[in-house]
ROZA-228098 format. One record per residue (C-alpha): residue number from 1; residue in three letters; y, x, z. Coordinates in Angstrom, 2 decimals. Layout:
<recs>
num|residuo|Y|X|Z
NUM|ala|Y|X|Z
...
</recs>
This chain:
<recs>
num|residuo|Y|X|Z
1|met|147.45|64.86|64.00
2|arg|146.86|61.90|61.34
3|phe|147.32|58.42|63.27
4|arg|146.16|55.41|61.55
5|arg|147.89|52.61|63.30
6|leu|146.33|49.48|63.31
7|ala|148.65|46.88|65.37
8|leu|147.60|43.58|66.77
9|ser|148.97|40.82|64.28
10|thr|147.96|37.57|65.48
11|ala|150.32|37.61|68.48
12|val|153.22|37.44|66.16
13|ala|155.99|37.12|68.34
14|gly|153.87|35.39|71.02
15|leu|155.08|32.26|69.53
16|leu|154.77|29.20|71.25
17|leu|153.24|26.85|68.85
18|ser|153.28|22.87|68.47
19|pro|149.50|22.09|67.50
20|ala|148.71|22.14|63.93
21|thr|148.28|19.04|61.98
22|pro|145.19|19.12|60.42
23|gly|144.98|17.78|56.79
24|phe|142.81|19.20|53.67
25|ala|144.81|18.80|50.51
26|ala|143.74|20.36|47.10
27|pro|144.88|23.62|46.13
28|gly|148.26|24.04|44.50
29|thr|149.72|21.76|46.89
30|ala|153.33|22.15|47.40
31|thr|154.43|23.75|51.06
32|pro|157.67|22.73|52.67
33|ser|160.09|24.55|54.17
34|gly|159.41|25.18|57.66
35|ser|162.07|23.88|60.32
36|gly|163.39|26.74|62.84
37|ala|162.97|29.73|59.95
38|arg|166.07|32.23|61.22
39|asp|167.16|34.99|58.96
40|cys|165.78|37.81|60.68
41|ala|163.76|40.87|60.11
42|pro|161.25|42.51|62.46
43|ile|162.88|45.18|64.76
44|ser|161.05|48.30|63.86
45|pro|160.10|50.80|66.97
46|ala|161.10|54.28|67.66
47|ala|157.88|55.49|67.05
48|pro|154.82|54.32|65.79
49|glu|152.93|54.34|69.25
50|asp|155.50|52.41|70.47
51|glu|154.80|49.27|68.38
52|his|153.87|46.19|70.23
53|asp|151.25|43.74|69.51
54|his|153.58|41.49|67.33
55|val|156.33|41.45|64.57
56|ser|159.61|40.66|66.27
57|cys|163.26|40.04|65.62
58|leu|163.96|40.90|68.48
59|ala|164.16|43.74|71.29
60|val|164.20|44.23|75.17
61|asp|165.24|47.11|77.21
62|val|165.27|47.17|80.97
63|thr|166.95|50.37|82.46
64|leu|167.68|50.90|86.60
65|ala|170.59|53.20|87.76
66|asp|168.40|54.72|90.44
67|leu|164.85|54.29|92.20
68|pro|165.48|52.39|95.42
69|glu|163.30|53.21|98.35
70|val|162.59|50.69|100.85
71|gly|165.49|48.94|102.25
72|gly|167.85|50.48|99.19
73|glu|169.41|48.59|96.35
74|thr|169.60|49.36|92.67
75|glu|171.56|48.51|89.87
76|val|169.26|46.29|86.88
77|thr|170.42|46.47|83.54
78|val|168.56|44.39|80.62
79|arg|169.56|44.55|76.98
80|val|168.98|42.55|74.29
81|arg|169.10|43.18|70.72
82|thr|168.38|41.03|67.74
83|thr|168.31|41.24|63.94
84|ala|169.02|37.31|63.34
85|val|172.39|36.29|62.44
86|gln|172.35|34.10|66.09
87|asp|169.92|33.27|68.30
88|gly|170.54|30.79|71.37
89|leu|167.63|32.51|74.26
90|asp|166.09|31.67|77.05
91|leu|165.86|35.09|79.45
92|asp|163.54|35.61|82.32
93|leu|163.73|38.54|84.71
94|ala|160.25|38.69|87.14
95|leu|160.29|41.03|90.20
96|pro|157.14|41.53|91.94
97|ala|157.04|40.91|95.64
98|his|157.89|44.48|96.45
99|leu|161.46|43.54|95.04
100|ala|164.20|40.89|95.78
101|trp|167.10|39.95|94.05
102|val|170.40|40.67|95.47
103|arg|172.36|39.25|92.70
104|ala|170.91|37.79|89.67
105|pro|173.01|38.21|86.36
106|glu|176.03|35.51|86.45
107|gly|174.75|31.92|85.91
108|phe|171.27|32.42|86.20
109|gln|169.07|30.44|88.60
110|val|166.66|32.37|91.30
111|ala|163.10|30.94|91.98
112|thr|160.11|32.42|94.00
113|ala|156.76|31.49|92.79
114|ala|153.01|32.41|93.87
115|ser|151.55|34.70|91.55
116|ala|147.46|35.15|91.63
117|val|147.97|38.09|89.57
118|pro|146.90|41.28|91.98
119|val|149.68|44.03|91.20
120|asp|152.56|40.82|91.83
121|gly|151.81|40.91|95.35
122|gly|151.33|37.23|95.95
123|glu|154.76|36.31|94.24
124|val|157.02|36.77|91.66
125|his|161.03|36.08|91.95
126|arg|162.63|34.92|88.56
127|ala|165.89|34.65|87.66
128|his|166.36|32.12|84.33
129|gly|169.14|31.72|82.13
130|arg|170.10|30.96|78.83
131|arg|172.69|33.08|76.89
132|thr|173.47|33.54|72.73
133|val|172.95|36.69|70.71
134|gly|173.28|37.95|67.46
135|ala|173.08|40.61|65.49
136|asp|176.40|42.18|65.88
137|thr|176.64|40.88|69.30
138|pro|174.08|42.27|71.24
139|leu|173.45|41.16|74.55
140|thr|174.13|43.09|78.17
141|leu|172.50|41.69|81.30
142|thr|173.15|43.10|84.83
143|gly|171.94|42.31|88.37
144|arg|171.08|44.16|91.65
145|val|167.91|44.17|93.27
146|arg|166.32|45.50|96.75
147|ala|163.09|47.28|97.37
148|val|161.43|45.43|100.34
149|ser|158.10|46.76|100.88
150|glu|155.89|49.69|98.96
151|gly|153.79|49.65|96.19
152|pro|153.75|49.44|92.50
153|val|156.65|47.61|90.64
154|glu|157.36|46.08|86.85
155|ile|160.71|44.45|86.23
156|arg|159.75|42.65|83.19
157|ala|162.35|40.86|80.96
158|thr|161.46|38.59|78.41
159|ala|163.81|36.43|75.92
160|thr|162.63|33.80|74.15
161|ala|164.77|32.08|70.84
162|asp|165.27|28.69|70.84
163|ala|162.06|26.56|69.79
164|ala|160.27|28.95|70.72
165|val|159.85|30.86|67.43
166|asp|159.85|34.32|68.59
167|thr|159.80|36.16|71.78
168|ala|160.26|39.93|73.16
169|ser|159.24|41.41|76.74
170|gly|160.55|44.56|78.16
171|ser|159.76|46.56|81.46
172|arg|160.30|49.11|83.64
173|phe|158.06|50.80|85.99
174|leu|158.10|52.44|89.62
175|thr|156.61|53.29|92.74
176|val|158.67|52.11|95.81
177|asp|158.16|54.17|98.87
178|gly|159.07|54.23|102.08
179|ala|160.91|57.81|101.58
180|arg|161.14|58.49|97.93
181|ser|160.19|56.30|95.06
182|thr|158.71|57.78|91.63
183|glu|158.62|56.52|87.81
184|gly|155.91|54.82|86.55
185|ile|152.63|53.92|88.38
186|ala|150.53|57.14|89.25
187|val|146.85|56.59|89.71
188|arg|144.70|59.54|91.21
189|thr|141.49|60.79|89.55
190|val|139.39|59.57|92.35
191|asn|140.75|56.03|93.48
192|gly|139.34|54.03|96.74
193|val|137.59|50.65|97.57
194|glu|138.03|47.97|100.35
195|ala|135.71|45.51|101.03
196|thr|135.75|41.75|99.95
197|asp|134.11|38.82|101.04
198|ala|135.26|36.56|98.38
199|pro|132.70|34.72|96.13
200|ala|132.36|36.66|92.70
201|thr|130.99|35.32|89.70
202|arg|131.03|36.06|86.35
203|ser|133.99|35.91|84.04
204|ser|132.39|34.63|81.18
205|leu|128.88|32.81|80.30
206|ala|128.87|32.80|76.74
207|trp|126.51|35.08|75.87
208|lys|123.30|36.12|78.08
209|his|123.55|39.21|79.65
210|lys|122.80|42.73|77.90
211|pro|122.04|45.62|80.36
212|val|123.01|49.14|79.06
213|ser|119.96|50.32|80.82
214|thr|116.38|48.85|80.91
215|gln|115.79|51.28|84.02
216|pro|114.41|49.01|86.87
217|ala|116.16|49.39|90.38
218|pro|113.75|50.28|92.66
219|ala|112.80|47.76|95.22
220|arg|112.23|50.30|98.04
221|pro|112.87|54.23|99.33
222|gly|109.29|55.91|98.49
223|lys|108.37|58.32|100.70
224|gly|110.66|60.98|101.59
225|gln|113.62|58.84|100.03
226|ala|116.68|56.91|100.90
227|cys|118.40|54.17|99.05
228|val|121.90|52.88|98.57
229|gln|122.87|48.74|97.59
230|gly|125.88|47.13|96.86
231|ser|128.08|45.44|94.42
232|trp|130.48|45.78|92.25
233|asn|133.89|43.40|91.81
234|tyr|137.45|42.92|90.71
235|val|140.04|40.27|91.17
236|glu|141.19|39.28|87.68
237|his|144.68|38.00|86.95
238|thr|143.84|34.28|87.83
239|gly|143.04|35.45|90.99
240|tyr|139.57|34.79|91.12
241|thr|136.66|37.43|92.27
242|arg|134.69|38.28|89.39
243|val|131.72|40.91|88.95
244|ser|131.47|43.88|87.21
245|ala|128.23|44.46|85.15
246|asn|127.03|47.56|83.38
247|ala|129.35|49.67|85.23
248|asp|128.40|53.13|85.87
249|val|127.54|53.68|89.62
250|ser|126.28|56.89|91.66
251|ala|125.00|58.32|94.67
252|tyr|126.20|61.54|96.11
253|asp|125.67|63.80|99.25
254|val|128.25|65.62|100.70
255|asp|127.43|69.12|101.57
256|leu|129.05|71.18|104.42
257|asn|130.15|73.48|101.54
258|gly|132.39|70.64|100.54
259|glu|130.91|70.10|96.92
260|asp|129.47|66.98|96.29
261|glu|125.64|66.90|95.07
262|leu|124.63|63.94|92.39
263|leu|121.50|62.16|93.81
264|ala|121.11|59.16|91.84
265|thr|122.74|57.44|88.48
266|gly|122.25|53.88|87.33
267|val|124.89|50.68|86.44
268|thr|125.22|47.61|87.95
269|asp|122.94|44.34|87.41
270|glu|124.42|41.09|85.89
271|tyr|125.89|40.18|89.11
272|gly|127.65|43.53|89.79
273|arg|124.94|44.47|92.33
274|tyr|123.46|48.09|92.48
275|gln|120.63|49.60|94.05
276|leu|119.73|53.36|93.63
277|cys|116.89|55.38|95.51
278|phe|116.98|59.20|95.51
279|asp|114.88|62.12|97.34
280|asn|116.05|62.64|100.66
281|lys|116.11|66.08|101.94
282|asp|119.23|68.49|102.45
283|pro|118.45|72.12|103.10
284|gly|121.98|72.82|104.47
285|asp|122.23|70.21|107.25
286|arg|118.97|68.17|107.03
287|thr|120.06|65.21|106.65
288|gln|122.72|63.45|103.91
289|asp|126.03|62.01|104.27
290|val|126.22|59.48|100.93
291|phe|128.70|57.92|99.11
292|val|128.81|55.74|96.15
293|arg|131.19|56.41|93.05
294|leu|131.80|53.71|90.67
295|ala|133.40|53.86|86.93
296|thr|135.05|52.25|84.25
297|glu|132.38|53.49|82.15
298|asn|128.74|53.72|80.86
299|val|127.10|54.82|77.72
300|gln|128.13|52.42|75.42
301|trp|132.12|52.06|76.47
302|lys|134.92|53.22|78.76
303|ile|138.39|52.53|80.01
304|gln|140.40|55.46|80.23
305|ala|143.20|57.06|81.08
306|asn|145.88|57.53|78.07
307|arg|146.43|61.04|78.75
308|thr|143.45|62.40|80.78
309|lys|141.27|60.43|78.88
310|ala|138.75|60.16|81.81
311|ala|137.65|56.94|83.14
312|tyr|138.86|55.37|86.87
313|arg|136.48|56.27|89.12
314|phe|136.18|54.85|92.59
315|asp|134.33|56.14|96.12
316|thr|133.13|54.18|99.36
317|gly|133.11|55.89|102.13
318|thr|130.66|58.29|103.60
319|arg|127.55|57.50|105.29
320|lys|126.58|60.29|107.62
321|asn|122.88|61.16|108.37
322|val|121.25|58.78|106.21
323|ser|117.66|59.25|107.21
324|asn|114.06|58.60|105.19
325|gly|113.19|55.03|104.30
326|gln|116.81|53.84|105.37
327|thr|118.69|51.48|102.73
328|val|122.40|51.78|103.05
329|asp|124.02|49.09|102.24
330|phe|127.70|49.56|101.13
331|gly|128.32|45.91|100.61
332|ala|130.78|43.94|98.06
333|val|133.36|46.11|97.34
334|gln|136.46|46.32|94.64
335|pro|139.27|48.63|94.16
336|ala|141.94|48.97|96.98
337|ala|144.53|49.46|94.68
338|pro|146.09|46.26|93.19
339|glu|147.54|48.00|89.86
340|leu|143.92|48.99|88.81
341|met|141.93|45.87|89.07
342|arg|143.20|45.76|85.04
343|ala|141.20|48.69|84.67
344|val|137.87|46.94|85.86
345|gln|138.92|43.66|84.08
346|ala|139.10|45.49|80.62
347|phe|135.97|46.90|81.26
348|asp|134.14|43.50|81.90
349|thr|135.81|41.97|78.73
350|val|134.22|44.35|77.02
351|asn|131.12|43.77|78.71
352|thr|130.93|40.20|76.99
353|ala|131.68|41.82|73.62
354|trp|128.70|44.16|74.45
355|asn|126.85|40.93|75.20
356|phe|127.11|39.37|72.04
357|thr|127.29|42.27|69.61
358|pro|123.41|42.50|67.85
359|gly|121.70|45.86|68.46
360|asp|121.08|48.78|71.08
361|cys|124.72|50.26|69.42
362|trp|127.50|48.76|68.54
363|asp|126.43|49.75|65.13
364|asp|122.79|48.78|65.19
365|arg|122.12|50.83|62.10
366|asp|122.98|54.00|64.11
367|ser|120.35|56.43|65.74
368|thr|123.17|57.76|67.98
369|cys|125.38|55.38|69.61
370|arg|128.80|55.84|69.71
371|gln|131.06|54.85|73.04
372|gly|133.49|52.58|72.53
373|ala|136.67|53.31|74.26
374|ile|140.49|51.78|74.99
375|asn|143.12|53.69|76.57
376|trp|144.69|51.85|79.13
377|glu|147.30|52.54|82.36
378|pro|148.95|50.52|84.83
379|asp|152.52|51.20|83.27
380|ser|151.57|51.73|79.73
381|thr|153.78|50.58|77.36
382|thr|151.91|51.90|74.40
383|cys|150.31|48.73|73.10
384|cys|148.97|47.68|71.27
385|trp|146.91|49.70|68.36
386|ala|143.96|51.49|67.40
387|asn|143.65|55.36|66.64
388|leu|141.01|56.03|64.13
389|glu|141.27|59.79|64.53
390|glu|140.51|59.12|68.53
391|asn|137.77|56.49|67.97
392|ala|140.06|54.59|70.78
393|ser|142.13|51.82|71.04
394|tyr|145.50|51.57|73.34
395|ile|146.45|48.30|75.31
396|gly|149.57|47.68|77.46
397|gly|149.60|47.57|81.37
398|ser|149.43|43.94|81.41
399|thr|147.18|43.36|78.34
400|pro|143.85|43.13|80.21
401|asp|145.12|39.33|81.30
402|thr|144.92|38.41|77.91
403|ala|141.14|38.76|76.82
404|val|141.82|38.06|72.86
405|val|144.32|40.97|72.69
406|thr|141.96|43.38|74.50
407|leu|139.14|42.44|72.19
408|his|140.87|42.60|68.97
409|glu|141.85|46.34|69.35
410|phe|138.08|46.90|70.03
411|gly|137.17|45.29|67.34
412|his|139.23|47.46|65.09
413|ser|137.42|50.60|66.89
414|leu|133.94|48.51|66.03
415|met|134.89|47.71|62.50
416|asp|135.64|52.26|62.27
417|asp|132.34|52.72|64.13
418|ile|129.97|50.32|61.99
419|tyr|132.49|51.90|58.42
420|asp|131.33|55.00|59.64
421|asp|134.73|56.36|59.88
422|trp|135.56|54.82|56.32
423|trp|138.55|52.55|55.92
424|pro|139.69|50.03|53.60
425|ser|143.03|50.13|51.93
426|thr|145.51|48.28|53.62
427|pro|148.88|47.89|51.89
428|asn|151.89|45.95|53.25
429|cys|150.41|45.98|56.57
430|ser|153.21|47.32|58.80
431|pro|154.58|44.96|59.70
432|his|152.32|42.06|59.11
433|ser|152.29|38.73|60.62
434|met|149.34|36.28|60.71
435|his|150.38|33.40|58.64
436|lys|151.98|35.64|55.71
437|ala|150.67|37.27|52.86
438|ser|149.85|41.12|53.15
439|ser|147.19|42.37|51.01
440|gly|143.27|41.74|50.68
441|gly|142.15|45.15|52.79
442|cys|145.18|44.59|55.78
443|ala|143.95|40.89|55.83
444|trp|140.39|41.83|56.24
445|thr|140.65|44.45|58.64
446|glu|143.49|42.38|60.77
447|gly|141.82|39.04|60.24
448|trp|138.21|40.04|61.50
449|ala|139.37|41.70|64.40
450|thr|140.62|38.42|65.75
451|tyr|137.61|36.76|64.55
452|tyr|135.61|39.00|66.30
453|ala|137.38|38.48|69.63
454|gly|137.72|34.42|69.04
455|thr|133.67|34.87|68.42
456|val|133.35|36.92|71.95
457|leu|135.11|34.23|73.45
458|gln|133.76|31.81|71.86
459|asp|137.75|30.42|71.39
460|pro|139.30|29.63|68.43
461|ile|142.74|29.48|70.02
462|phe|144.67|32.77|70.42
463|arg|145.77|32.56|74.10
464|trp|148.23|34.58|75.80
465|gly|147.83|35.04|79.71
466|asp|151.40|33.17|79.88
467|gly|149.59|29.76|78.74
468|arg|151.05|30.58|74.83
469|val|148.51|29.72|72.48
470|leu|148.15|29.93|68.40
471|asp|145.75|27.81|66.72
472|tyr|144.05|29.60|63.74
473|glu|141.06|27.30|63.34
474|asn|143.17|23.75|62.05
475|ala|145.73|25.87|59.82
476|thr|144.56|24.58|56.39
477|trp|146.85|23.47|53.47
478|gly|150.34|22.50|53.85
479|thr|150.59|23.36|58.08
480|val|153.59|23.99|59.41
481|glu|154.74|25.29|62.90
482|pro|158.22|26.06|64.03
483|gly|159.56|29.03|62.73
484|arg|156.31|29.32|60.53
485|val|154.93|28.42|57.03
486|trp|151.33|29.17|56.51
487|glu|150.91|30.90|53.27
488|asn|147.50|30.47|51.12
489|gly|144.72|32.91|50.32
490|asp|142.93|35.35|51.18
491|thr|145.21|38.13|51.70
492|val|146.71|36.27|54.57
493|glu|144.57|37.37|57.74
494|gly|144.95|34.26|60.08
495|arg|143.50|32.62|56.52
496|val|140.63|35.03|56.94
497|thr|140.10|34.40|60.71
498|gly|139.81|30.81|60.00
499|ala|137.36|30.94|57.15
500|leu|134.95|33.54|59.18
501|his|135.10|31.06|62.27
502|asp|134.43|28.30|60.41
503|leu|131.48|29.59|58.75
504|ser|129.71|30.79|62.01
505|asp|131.24|27.63|64.52
506|val|129.28|24.61|65.46
507|ser|132.13|22.44|65.07
508|thr|132.41|20.83|62.08
509|his|135.09|18.61|63.08
510|glu|137.55|19.63|60.21
511|ser|137.73|17.59|57.28
512|gly|135.58|19.61|54.56
513|asp|134.28|21.96|56.86
514|lys|130.37|20.93|57.45
515|phe|128.76|24.34|57.68
516|ala|127.80|26.60|60.47
517|glu|125.65|29.61|60.91
518|asp|124.66|32.15|63.85
519|pro|127.66|34.57|63.93
520|arg|125.14|37.02|65.06
521|gly|123.29|36.31|61.71
522|pro|123.62|36.49|58.18
523|leu|127.74|37.16|58.70
524|trp|126.67|40.08|61.11
525|thr|124.04|41.56|59.00
526|thr|125.91|41.62|55.34
527|phe|129.25|43.35|58.00
528|leu|126.64|46.05|59.10
529|asp|125.01|46.57|55.61
530|his|128.23|47.11|53.84
531|arg|131.74|48.55|53.89
532|ser|134.14|45.57|52.70
533|ser|137.09|46.56|51.29
534|ser|138.36|42.78|51.42
535|leu|136.50|39.21|52.09
536|arg|136.13|39.04|48.56
537|glu|133.98|41.92|48.49
538|phe|132.41|40.99|51.48
539|trp|131.47|37.67|50.19
540|asn|130.04|39.06|46.91
541|gln|128.12|41.23|49.23
542|arg|127.08|38.37|51.06
543|ala|125.76|37.17|48.19
544|ala|124.13|39.66|47.03
545|asp|122.00|39.80|50.26
546|gly|121.06|36.43|49.39
547|tyr|122.56|34.52|51.98
548|asp|124.58|31.14|51.68
549|val|127.47|31.19|49.30
550|gly|127.09|27.58|47.82
551|pro|129.27|24.38|47.66
552|thr|128.98|23.93|51.59
553|ala|130.18|27.07|52.51
554|leu|132.70|27.45|49.93
555|asn|134.19|24.33|51.63
556|ala|134.58|26.10|54.56
557|leu|136.53|28.87|53.08
558|leu|138.66|26.09|50.76
559|tyr|139.35|24.43|54.11
560|asn|141.61|28.04|54.96
561|thr|143.19|27.57|51.66
562|ile|140.64|30.27|50.34
563|asp|139.20|29.27|46.59
564|tyr|135.95|30.97|45.72
565|arg|134.66|28.37|43.69
</recs>
C-alpha cells in the first residue's frame, strides 16, 4: 500500500515560545541570528507511521522490566538521545494515580498534583530533575514503581532542552489488574456507560450548531409506540463535563433468542439530548426489553479504532417490559471507562469543525458525502499524520486534549476530499518546520491545515494541552524566538498560515493588516472550486474568481513576509 504521510509540522518540537515582537519591516530586512540555536538534526523515526507531530532533535523511550499487578513493583527505564552536541535537559516523569514511585531516579524530586484528565484517576505523581545529554553520551535513568490500584496506565517521560528550544516525550502503556496486568490499554467492541449529574455544556460556542440530520425528534409516542430519551456527555481533559452533539444513537430490543433488534435511530441534538420512538410490539414475548447505543460516529465523520476501523460504541442498561405509550428516560450518561472519554472528545472537536464548514458535505460540491475519519486508540503512539490511501488521519492517545492538533490532521483529510484525491507536489516536506522554508506545495498543504484548525477554534495561537503556545499571527519580518529564526516567503508554512488568518480574521491590530473577510466566504469558495498547488496558485485563482486581491489584501500577506505586489 502506498502511504502518503502528512505529519503536523506546527507542533514543531513542542517549543515553549516567548511572545513574538510584532514589527513591520520592509522586505529584505536583515534577519538576526537566533539565540539558543543548536547544532542538531531531527531524529528520524523507525518507520513513517511512528513519526510524531513535530521535528525534534530529541528521542525518549520508556521501558518496564515487567508488568506489575496490584501491589507489585517493577523497574522503569527512561532513555534519552539527542543529535545535539550537548543539551541541558529538564526531565519530567509522570505516573497516573494507579502507580506510585517507590524510588525515583537519583536526584529527582517527587511531587503529587491533582489532574483533571479522566484517565489519570484524579492525580499524577511526578518526578522532576535535570541532566545533561549529548550526541555521544545518551542518558539512561532508572526508577522503581508500585501498582497501587487497577486501571489503565500511561507512564510518560518528557525531556525539554534548555530555553525550551526542543522537547520530546515517550510513553509506556499498560492495564493494571489485581491478578494479571497486560500490555497496552485494551478496549471492547461495545462499552458501558455510567450516569452523571454534572452540569454539561458545549465545548465550543465558536459557531452555530449545524445538525447532521434535519429529521425532528417526535414529541411523544404515537399509537402502539414507545419512546426512549436521555443525553450523551463526556468529561474533557480540563475536567469539565461536555455534551456530545450529532452523535449516532440507536434503540434496540433484546429478544428471547439473544439477538438485538434495531428499533430506531437518530442523532443527539445541540445539547447532547435524544428522543427516539418506535413501534412497540414484539411477536416473541409481547413486550420489548430496550437499551440505547451511542457511538462516536454519524454519516459525516467518525472516530474509529486503528486496527478494526470500528467506531466506539457505548450501551446503556436494558429496561425490561416497556409498555405502549411509555417514554423511558435513560438519563444523562457518559462513558464508564475513563480511557474512552478522549474518543468522545475527539468526536466533539470534529463537530466544531462541522459547525464551521459550509454546506451539506465536507465538500459542498459533492452530491454524495465522504465520511471523514480519525483513527485513535487510548494507547496509540501512531501520531500524528494523515493517510490519503485510507482517507483517514491518525492521532495519538493524548492528542484529543489538544484540539488544534486533531483538527490539523483532520484538515489534511478534508483537503484531500475537496481536491478529489489529487494532492499537490510537496518536495522538501519531511521533515518540515513551521518557521523554515520547505516548498510551495508543502507550505500550502501544511499551512492551510493549521489555518483551518485555528479558524475553526477562532484562535490564531497554537495551544498545546500542557499550556505551551506558538503565536503564528504576530510573526512578521525579523521575528526571532528562542531557538527559532523565522524565514520569509510563501514556502514557509507558518507564513502561509498567518497570511490566510490575516485575510479572514476581524482583528486588524497588526501594523499593515487592515483586511478582513468572512472565512466561509471568498476564501472558502476559491478553495472549493479549484485545486491549488501553492499559495501563489491559490491567489491567482482567487483573482480569477473576481475576489479582492487589491492593496489592502496584499498588505495582509506582506505582513506575513509574502510579497505578491
